[in-house]
C-alpha positions as a printed NumPy array, in Angstrom:
array([[ -42.984,  -17.012, -192.35 ],
       [ -41.426,  -18.935, -189.545],
       [ -42.505,  -16.212, -187.16 ],
       [ -45.978,  -16.274, -188.332],
       [ -46.178,  -20.203, -187.881],
       [ -44.615,  -19.982, -184.275],
       [ -47.332,  -17.393, -183.382],
       [ -50.173,  -19.565, -184.695],
       [ -48.702,  -22.546, -182.823],
       [ -48.64 ,  -20.564, -179.501],
       [ -52.277,  -19.318, -180.158],
       [ -53.387,  -22.898, -180.876],
       [ -51.485,  -24.154, -177.827],
       [ -53.177,  -21.337, -175.623],
       [ -56.672,  -22.286, -176.823],
       [ -56.092,  -25.982, -176.054],
       [ -54.63 ,  -25.039, -172.644],
       [ -57.665,  -22.978, -171.81 ],
       [ -60.217,  -25.779, -173.217],
       [ -58.398,  -28.436, -170.753],
       [ -58.924,  -25.725, -167.955],
       [ -62.74 ,  -25.701, -168.322],
       [ -64.643,  -27.869, -165.695],
       [ -66.133,  -31.084, -167.288],
       [ -69.749,  -30.089, -166.914],
       [ -71.932,  -30.506, -170.062],
       [ -74.716,  -28.56 , -168.414],
       [ -72.882,  -25.373, -168.295],
       [ -73.245,  -23.333, -171.506],
       [ -70.175,  -22.403, -173.382],
       [ -69.272,  -18.802, -172.633],
       [ -66.288,  -16.436, -172.825],
       [ -63.386,  -17.291, -170.191],
       [ -63.159,  -13.712, -168.979],
       [ -66.996,  -13.287, -168.778],
       [ -68.243,  -13.95 , -165.091],
       [ -70.965,  -16.421, -165.009],
       [ -73.688,  -14.441, -163.087],
       [ -76.216,  -17.217, -163.491],
       [ -73.965,  -19.618, -161.882],
       [ -73.24 ,  -17.336, -158.96 ],
       [ -76.885,  -16.57 , -158.545],
       [ -77.447,  -20.404, -158.236],
       [ -74.851,  -20.794, -155.863],
       [ -76.085,  -17.971, -153.667],
       [ -79.58 ,  -19.488, -153.72 ],
       [ -78.338,  -23.031, -152.817],
       [ -76.386,  -21.615, -149.88 ],
       [ -79.453,  -19.556, -148.749],
       [ -81.637,  -22.547, -148.892],
       [ -78.962,  -24.938, -146.994],
       [ -79.797,  -23.546, -143.461],
       [ -83.598,  -23.844, -143.795],
       [ -83.368,  -27.332, -145.48 ],
       [ -80.923,  -28.46 , -142.755],
       [ -83.296,  -27.073, -139.922],
       [ -86.291,  -28.894, -141.751],
       [ -84.504,  -32.18 , -141.584],
       [ -83.488,  -31.695, -137.955],
       [ -86.794,  -30.654, -136.667],
       [ -88.444,  -33.768, -138.333],
       [ -85.877,  -36.028, -136.796],
       [ -85.884,  -34.472, -133.666],
       [ -89.676,  -34.377, -133.231],
       [ -89.763,  -38.175, -133.975],
       [ -87.152,  -39.088, -131.512],
       [ -88.595,  -36.723, -128.698],
       [ -91.975,  -37.76 , -129.013],
       [ -90.992,  -41.561, -128.915],
       [ -89.226,  -40.796, -125.649],
       [ -92.115,  -38.626, -124.34 ],
       [ -94.785,  -41.508, -125.048],
       [ -92.575,  -43.949, -123.404],
       [ -92.278,  -41.828, -120.267],
       [ -96.132,  -40.97 , -120.315],
       [ -96.917,  -44.663, -120.469],
       [ -94.416,  -45.54 , -117.858],
       [ -95.465,  -42.931, -115.48 ],
       [ -99.184,  -43.597, -115.969],
       [ -98.588,  -47.206, -114.75 ],
       [ -96.903,  -46.047, -111.618],
       [ -99.447,  -43.504, -110.719],
       [-102.381,  -45.615, -111.114],
       [-103.497,  -45.422, -107.471],
       [-102.933,  -41.608, -107.071],
       [-106.765,  -41.075, -108.407],
       [-107.973,  -41.999, -105.013],
       [-105.633,  -39.879, -103.113],
       [-106.394,  -37.063, -105.43 ],
       [-110.133,  -37.415, -105.066],
       [-109.75 ,  -36.802, -101.345],
       [-107.934,  -33.575, -101.762],
       [-110.35 ,  -32.115, -104.205],
       [-111.844,  -29.661, -101.773],
       [-108.813,  -28.032, -100.911],
       [-107.287,  -27.719, -104.42 ],
       [-106.566,  -24.195, -105.891],
       [-107.811,  -22.877, -109.111],
       [-104.511,  -23.826, -110.994],
       [-104.94 ,  -27.458, -109.813],
       [-108.706,  -27.52 , -111.044],
       [-107.647,  -26.159, -114.415],
       [-104.979,  -28.946, -114.52 ],
       [-107.186,  -31.636, -113.509],
       [-109.961,  -30.422, -116.129],
       [-107.284,  -30.589, -118.739],
       [-106.115,  -34.048, -117.693],
       [-109.799,  -35.327, -118.   ],
       [-109.959,  -34.121, -121.749],
       [-109.605,  -36.595, -124.744],
       [-106.045,  -36.642, -126.038],
       [-107.176,  -35.059, -129.393],
       [-108.705,  -32.033, -127.252],
       [-105.419,  -31.837, -125.141],
       [-103.467,  -31.516, -128.366],
       [-105.816,  -29.267, -130.115],
       [-106.091,  -26.91 , -126.9  ],
       [-102.404,  -26.463, -126.681],
       [-101.891,  -25.552, -130.359],
       [-104.967,  -23.195, -129.955],
       [-103.277,  -21.555, -127.022],
       [ -99.967,  -21.074, -128.775],
       [-101.771,  -19.839, -132.006],
       [-103.693,  -17.537, -129.84 ],
       [-100.539,  -16.077, -127.866],
       [ -98.978,  -15.342, -131.22 ],
       [-102.169,  -13.784, -132.628],
       [-102.281,  -11.303, -129.578],
       [ -98.598,  -10.516, -130.108],
       [ -99.449,   -9.228, -133.63 ],
       [-101.863,   -6.837, -132.092],
       [ -99.11 ,   -4.967, -130.161],
       [ -97.522,   -2.235, -132.377],
       [ -94.141,   -2.284, -130.585],
       [ -93.744,   -6.007, -131.372],
       [ -94.295,   -5.63 , -134.87 ],
       [ -90.523,   -5.801, -136.202],
       [ -90.064,   -8.897, -133.95 ],
       [ -93.064,  -10.599, -135.706],
       [ -92.303,   -9.68 , -138.994],
       [ -88.76 ,  -10.975, -138.827],
       [ -89.477,  -14.422, -136.758],
       [ -93.122,  -15.145, -137.158],
       [ -93.345,  -14.47 , -140.954],
       [ -91.134,  -16.042, -143.762],
       [ -89.951,  -13.839, -146.677],
       [ -88.556,  -16.28 , -149.231],
       [ -86.72 ,  -13.521, -151.183],
       [ -84.748,  -12.157, -148.135],
       [ -81.223,  -12.374, -148.258],
       [ -80.955,  -14.194, -144.93 ],
       [ -83.863,  -16.15 , -143.647],
       [ -84.169,  -16.866, -139.872],
       [ -84.392,  -20.697, -139.931],
       [ -86.767,  -20.445, -136.612],
       [ -89.182,  -18.577, -138.723],
       [ -89.958,  -21.952, -140.638],
       [ -91.61 ,  -23.307, -137.524],
       [ -92.844,  -20.052, -135.707],
       [ -94.636,  -18.705, -138.964],
       [ -96.794,  -21.75 , -138.82 ],
       [ -98.244,  -20.576, -135.407],
       [ -98.753,  -17.095, -136.802],
       [-101.827,  -15.435, -137.857],
       [-102.395,  -11.738, -138.158],
       [-105.973,  -11.924, -139.396],
       [-108.9  ,  -12.903, -137.023],
       [-110.731,  -14.612, -139.891],
       [-107.46 ,  -16.601, -140.844],
       [-106.963,  -17.484, -137.414],
       [-110.561,  -18.618, -136.637],
       [-110.831,  -20.774, -140.033],
       [-107.689,  -22.585, -139.456],
       [-108.402,  -23.499, -135.653],
       [-111.769,  -24.533, -136.679],
       [-110.381,  -26.901, -139.536],
       [-107.608,  -28.345, -137.143],
       [-110.307,  -29.029, -134.387],
       [-112.392,  -30.865, -137.082],
       [-109.681,  -33.058, -138.475],
       [-107.484,  -33.753, -135.502],
       [-110.405,  -35.558, -133.609],
       [-110.733,  -37.98 , -136.75 ],
       [-106.825,  -38.86 , -136.659],
       [-105.871,  -38.873, -132.81 ],
       [-107.103,  -41.531, -130.36 ],
       [-109.786,  -42.777, -129.53 ],
       [-111.429,  -41.844, -132.927],
       [-108.322,  -42.294, -134.819],
       [-105.204,  -44.512, -134.924],
       [-102.608,  -41.935, -134.109],
       [-101.278,  -41.191, -130.352],
       [-100.855,  -37.669, -129.383],
       [ -97.152,  -37.9  , -129.514],
       [ -97.284,  -39.183, -132.971],
       [ -99.744,  -36.547, -134.235],
       [ -97.597,  -33.805, -132.654],
       [ -94.374,  -35.045, -134.365],
       [ -96.264,  -35.19 , -137.584],
       [ -97.789,  -31.564, -137.182],
       [ -94.493,  -30.006, -136.284],
       [ -92.865,  -31.628, -139.049],
       [ -95.611,  -30.686, -141.442],
       [ -94.93 ,  -26.772, -140.33 ],
       [ -91.286,  -26.962, -141.368],
       [ -91.854,  -28.819, -144.51 ],
       [ -94.644,  -26.66 , -145.755],
       [ -92.598,  -23.659, -145.106],
       [ -89.642,  -24.948, -146.921],
       [ -91.862,  -26.012, -149.826],
       [ -93.123,  -22.357, -150.004],
       [ -89.605,  -20.796, -149.818],
       [ -88.197,  -23.15 , -152.461],
       [ -91.01 ,  -22.253, -154.744],
       [ -90.913,  -18.578, -154.287],
       [ -87.118,  -18.396, -154.488],
       [ -87.104,  -20.556, -157.798],
       [ -89.668,  -18.415, -159.692],
       [ -88.895,  -15.09 , -157.928],
       [ -92.297,  -14.891, -156.686],
       [ -92.551,  -12.151, -154.09 ],
       [ -94.709,  -12.477, -150.818],
       [ -94.628,  -13.248, -147.269],
       [ -96.101,  -16.476, -145.902],
       [ -97.366,  -17.256, -142.348],
       [-100.424,  -19.391, -140.921],
       [-101.245,  -23.048, -139.838],
       [-102.693,  -24.123, -143.042],
       [ -99.666,  -26.206, -144.5  ],
       [ -99.626,  -28.148, -141.253],
       [-103.25 ,  -28.35 , -141.028],
       [-103.345,  -29.895, -144.627],
       [-100.928,  -32.557, -143.585],
       [-103.493,  -33.69 , -141.157],
       [-106.093,  -33.405, -143.93 ],
       [-103.947,  -35.559, -146.001],
       [-103.471,  -38.299, -143.262],
       [-107.05 ,  -38.181, -142.562],
       [-108.272,  -38.624, -146.031],
       [-106.176,  -41.826, -146.545],
       [-107.117,  -43.264, -143.168],
       [-110.767,  -42.437, -143.529],
       [-111.201,  -42.311, -147.251],
       [-115.037,  -42.999, -147.237],
       [-115.641,  -40.398, -144.6  ],
       [-118.187,  -37.77 , -145.56 ],
       [-117.035,  -34.234, -145.682],
       [-118.593,  -30.923, -146.465],
       [-118.083,  -27.385, -146.843],
       [-118.615,  -25.025, -143.979],
       [-120.685,  -22.698, -145.89 ],
       [-122.487,  -25.294, -147.978],
       [-123.764,  -27.923, -145.44 ],
       [-125.983,  -29.769, -147.872],
       [-123.046,  -30.736, -150.302],
       [-121.074,  -33.671, -149.084],
       [-118.254,  -35.739, -150.653],
       [-115.825,  -38.601, -149.828],
       [-112.64 ,  -37.509, -147.993],
       [-110.605,  -39.222, -150.688],
       [-112.006,  -37.101, -153.509],
       [-111.799,  -34.028, -151.357],
       [-108.01 ,  -34.637, -151.156],
       [-107.861,  -35.062, -154.877],
       [-109.662,  -31.883, -155.311],
       [-107.305,  -30.038, -152.938],
       [-104.109,  -31.427, -154.647],
       [-105.522,  -30.424, -157.933],
       [-106.54 ,  -26.897, -156.932],
       [-103.002,  -26.301, -155.346],
       [-101.197,  -27.361, -158.499],
       [-103.417,  -25.352, -160.83 ],
       [-102.69 ,  -22.425, -158.415],
       [ -98.968,  -22.925, -158.726],
       [ -99.094,  -23.373, -162.586],
       [-101.516,  -20.137, -162.865],
       [ -99.486,  -18.153, -160.126],
       [-102.42 ,  -17.447, -158.017],
       [-101.637,  -15.193, -155.112],
       [-104.657,  -15.512, -152.843],
       [-103.151,  -18.555, -150.955],
       [ -99.759,  -20.075, -150.519],
       [-100.368,  -23.072, -152.696],
       [ -96.821,  -24.211, -152.395],
       [ -97.022,  -24.518, -148.65 ],
       [-100.562,  -26.045, -149.026],
       [ -99.339,  -28.657, -151.48 ],
       [ -96.221,  -29.343, -149.365],
       [ -98.191,  -29.886, -146.233],
       [-100.789,  -32.251, -148.144],
       [ -98.019,  -34.351, -149.619],
       [ -96.299,  -34.603, -146.278],
       [ -99.319,  -36.101, -144.789],
       [ -99.514,  -38.519, -147.409],
       [ -95.975,  -39.506, -147.   ],
       [ -96.345,  -39.739, -143.303],
       [ -99.455,  -42.172, -143.7  ],
       [ -97.742,  -44.298, -146.305],
       [ -94.059,  -44.51 , -145.09 ],
       [ -93.306,  -42.592, -141.658],
       [ -96.004,  -44.229, -139.693],
       [ -95.153,  -47.54 , -140.729],
       [ -91.287,  -47.66 , -141.31 ],
       [ -90.25 ,  -44.996, -138.543],
       [ -92.905,  -44.497, -135.934],
       [ -93.612,  -48.403, -135.669],
       [ -90.099,  -49.049, -135.214],
       [ -89.797,  -46.314, -132.389],
       [ -88.706,  -49.289, -130.002],
       [ -85.13 ,  -48.874, -131.164],
       [ -85.094,  -45.24 , -130.091],
       [ -86.659,  -46.137, -126.685],
       [ -84.124,  -48.868, -126.289],
       [ -81.171,  -46.376, -126.736],
       [ -82.914,  -44.047, -124.303],
       [ -83.487,  -46.599, -121.82 ],
       [ -79.587,  -47.393, -121.887],
       [ -78.752,  -43.651, -121.926],
       [ -80.76 ,  -43.33 , -118.566],
       [ -79.073,  -46.302, -117.   ],
       [ -75.63 ,  -44.731, -117.933],
       [ -76.528,  -41.505, -116.561],
       [ -77.86 ,  -43.19 , -113.373],
       [ -74.609,  -44.934, -112.809],
       [ -72.647,  -41.785, -113.212],
       [ -74.897,  -40.367, -110.678],
       [ -74.49 ,  -43.173, -108.221],
       [ -70.495,  -42.85 , -108.577]])
């Protein structure tokens, strides 16, 4: 009898010891101690795989704002210094080369045309690269995002937004970008070319990250590429800055509606696409880009970009320190 009681006491103490060793996390379901937690391991692996893309997205968004602020300061400073070079260049026009003529023609464009031309050129180069068969493995790895891949190259979050393998996809996106960036960038809009570039590049990585997170969460297969997410960030910004602007559909020119109503329709369509698992478009990337454009208009433009004087101040201080080191 005493032996039986001692065994019961030892079993009870062992059970209590095991209970004390369980982590105090009420969200974890009760399970056997010897049974491996496969769902927890899978969650941890997914979190680790998304850590790199998330940090890359944050780094790109932060870096583009800082770099764009510095570039804008240097551009305005150099513009003031080189005011009188116009007359000197006018005298040399007869002897300038073809490259110089193209450079001067580019400089005479409106800021929106310069930005659009640069983005068009980059997308065009990547589109031509897709047509070369021996480059296909490189294009698939770095210029397309596979959300269910074991390891995702973080650079693909940015490069895939400049990638189009279909001519229809390429032409439609570039037409949409040209339409909306003119209404956002000065002189018609209120954004400078540097701020627009920062928003556009940030929209690229944010929309790509949104697509990866959605596809991984619901095990939704498919590859993502194209500038649609970044362009929709421009659409989101444009719709809030010009809510009463009339928009139309390219194939239905007689039908027009306000930009703010178009924005509501785009968001509703993408949410419906996510719920119903439509596969024709990457609705997660589209929705992520649109919401990011709204976020930039309401918060980033006011609280970050309008306070870029602190970035410029630190940049000027850094330049002085570098100059002092050089002088020594």
